[in-house]
C-alpha positions in Angstrom: 59.9 190.9 248.1 57.5 188.6 246.7 58.3 185.2 245.8 55.5 183.6 243.0 55.1 180.0 243.1 57.8 179.4 240.0 60.4 181.9 241.8 59.8 178.5 244.5 60.1 176.0 241.9 63.2 177.4 240.7 65.1 177.3 244.0 63.5 174.0 244.8 64.9 172.7 241.2 68.4 174.3 242.0 68.5 172.3 245.6 67.4 169.0 243.4 70.2 169.5 241.3 72.6 170.3 244.1 71.6 167.7 246.5 71.3 164.6 243.5 75.2 166.0 242.7 76.5 165.5 246.1 75.0 162.1 246.8 76.5 161.4 243.4 79.9 163.0 245.3 79.1 160.9 248.7 78.5 157.7 246.9 74.8 158.0 247.9 73.4 157.8 244.1 75.1 156.1 241.0 74.9 158.6 238.1 73.0 156.1 235.6 70.2 155.0 238.2 67.0 155.9 237.9 66.9 158.3 241.4 69.8 160.7 239.9 68.5 160.7 237.2 64.9 161.9 238.0 66.2 164.4 240.9 68.2 165.6 238.0 65.0 165.9 235.3 62.5 167.7 238.1 65.7 169.9 239.3 66.2 171.3 236.0 62.2 171.6 235.2 61.6 173.4 238.0 64.6 175.6 237.0 62.8 176.4 233.5 59.8 176.6 234.9 61.0 179.8 236.7 62.7 180.8 233.7 59.7 180.3 231.6 57.3 182.4 233.7 59.6 184.3 235.9 62.9 186.5 234.7 63.7 184.5 231.0 67.4 184.1 230.2 68.0 181.8 226.8 71.6 180.4 228.1 70.1 178.9 230.8 67.0 177.8 229.6 69.2 175.9 226.9 70.9 174.2 229.4 68.3 173.2 231.9 66.5 171.8 228.5 69.5 170.2 227.5 69.5 168.8 231.2 66.1 167.5 230.7 66.7 165.6 227.5 69.5 164.2 229.1 67.8 163.0 232.1 65.7 161.6 229.6 67.9 159.6 227.5 69.4 158.4 230.8 65.7 157.1 232.3 65.4 154.8 228.4 68.8 153.7 228.5 68.0 152.4 232.0 65.1 150.9 231.0 66.2 149.2 228.1 68.8 148.1 229.8 67.2 146.6 232.3 64.6 145.4 229.6 67.2 143.2 227.7 68.8 141.5 231.5 65.2 140.1 231.9 64.1 136.5 231.2 61.9 136.1 228.4 58.1 136.1 229.9 57.0 132.4 230.7 60.3 131.0 231.6 61.1 130.1 234.8 64.8 131.6 236.4 
């Protein structure tokens, strides 16, 4: 059996998403944390690449695209929350 780069991207993506979920369940990551969100984004991106360049499956593609969108939403939300909590520039703490 021959494995192409997109097959490896898919396998690594699945492993990354599952690892993120395992670490979340083991209380090693927080669900709204940057590490968890980026692991999910890059994992879903790997699976998405395997679908686009390998065997396409619309339902799996939509799931992974939504997973990426939700992860990006989480990263942006986290960034906005941190920015709002930071003291204004030029002010001493």
